[in-house]
Steps between C-alpha positions, in 0.01 A plus 500: 500500500365395161761372256545707187493354148669697223463416132773592252336479158835576332499585126161349424150618400613610156183680395195679633296188420727278712494752782122523501465121491731475800312767697168334417624168639647671805176681579308176460730317743488784752120512484433128487691387810491579867854630505643609833606860527872434444710757309532433126747692283513471121793641303416516127710666231498876565287575193214303659517658846229759444255238373579264789457776757137543397428171674378627835525257790633594841746210529631511139795726422722559199868545432760549230779259409776761502557874534768763435625704793450847351166680523512635143740617232699391196510125566363347182309178552489518879197524728508711816348424842261793455374356172416158639359650818267719293397197293370324812803309630572463871784246468806447280721193449871587517814294443322205339747235383395556140585870531839406642565235236379667180550867582806487724336667798734539796419527869601867506247576227233302683578703812427824311173356375395397852568850631309660216205263535469576870521877441212469259277294725555164335565171683816336360505121457876442515620172349816320614627152423784280382567328167534123460880528484513715812280251683719211382806680641327554836485878451127553558535689829794709378321605180174590673685690773691705244192572288290606797762715672575694180135534404400633842777757545382835637136391506310672779438240770150635565411388146563130564131435557444620141746253345457138389806276458450212257738205518508389140763231431589554134528126433140447615337762276297322232677171567240314710782430745469655844712517815383302800291676764801484732728665243250780449460547874878525543511777240214681678698485824807634320304789343347587836843492664647734238209742535544501878871572461432792268183650648446361855246233591193719559529642148613180327192315621286728286622359169313212337714214370347288223606219265502497118597231247280226346214568739176320417214340693706183550807679639328783689480317831869405504632831368285725719322331790758238600784750456334775703507758221267801490374434149601403147607659173336306215608499136342269243199406710399865536393484135224256600264682739347177633840353590633831631213551743514134600860555614387801702232295668745219585756730665222671698326180606 
C-alpha cells in the first residue's frame, strides 16, 4: 500500500496572491517530476479550499484543518462538514495539538467531530500525542490511550477503514526534535492494540496510522519508513511544494 502524505498548511497563505503563487509552484512540481501515484492530501485554510479543489489530479486530495459537528444552524464562526465537503474537501484534521492547546478542545468534542465527519463522507485525520512534560513523566502511553479511547467512543467499527490516526507528539511539532523510529513504532503498536480492543482486529486493521511532528526530507525515513508508519502529517514543509513532494517520494521509495 502506498504511504499517504498529508500537508497541514495551518494559518498561512494570507492573500489570493500568496495562494496563487503556491498553487503555481505546486502545479509546476507535479508536472515536472515523475512522481509515483501515492496519495497526496493538502489541507489549506478553509477559505482557500474551493480554489485548491480546482487542481484536478487523481492522486491529489484536499482537506480542512477543523470542522464543527453540526450540519448547519446558529453557530457563528463555525464551519460545518457539509460546507467543506461542498467546497471540495475529502479529509479533515481533527484534534490537532494546536486546537487542543489554544482552543481547549477536549476528547469528547473531538469524538463528536469524528462522528459528524464520517456521517458527511469525510475522512477524519485524528491527532493524538503527549506533551514534553507528559513524556518526561513517562506518561506517553497513558495519555495516548486516554485520548484515543475517548475520541473513538461509539464510532461504527465498519468505518475504521475511513479513519486515519496521526501520532503527533506535541513536543516535536515545529521543534526539529523527533522521537526515535523505535519510539514511534511502539506508539503505533499501542494504537493498534487499543483499536483491536475497541473494534476487533479485522476492523482495526483498516485504519491507517501515520506520524506527524517536524517531518522533513531528512527525518522522513526515520519517522515513517524505519518506524513502519503508513504515512506522515507534514506542517512547515508543506508550504514548500518541492520539499513536500520530496518527502512523499522518500516515504514511497
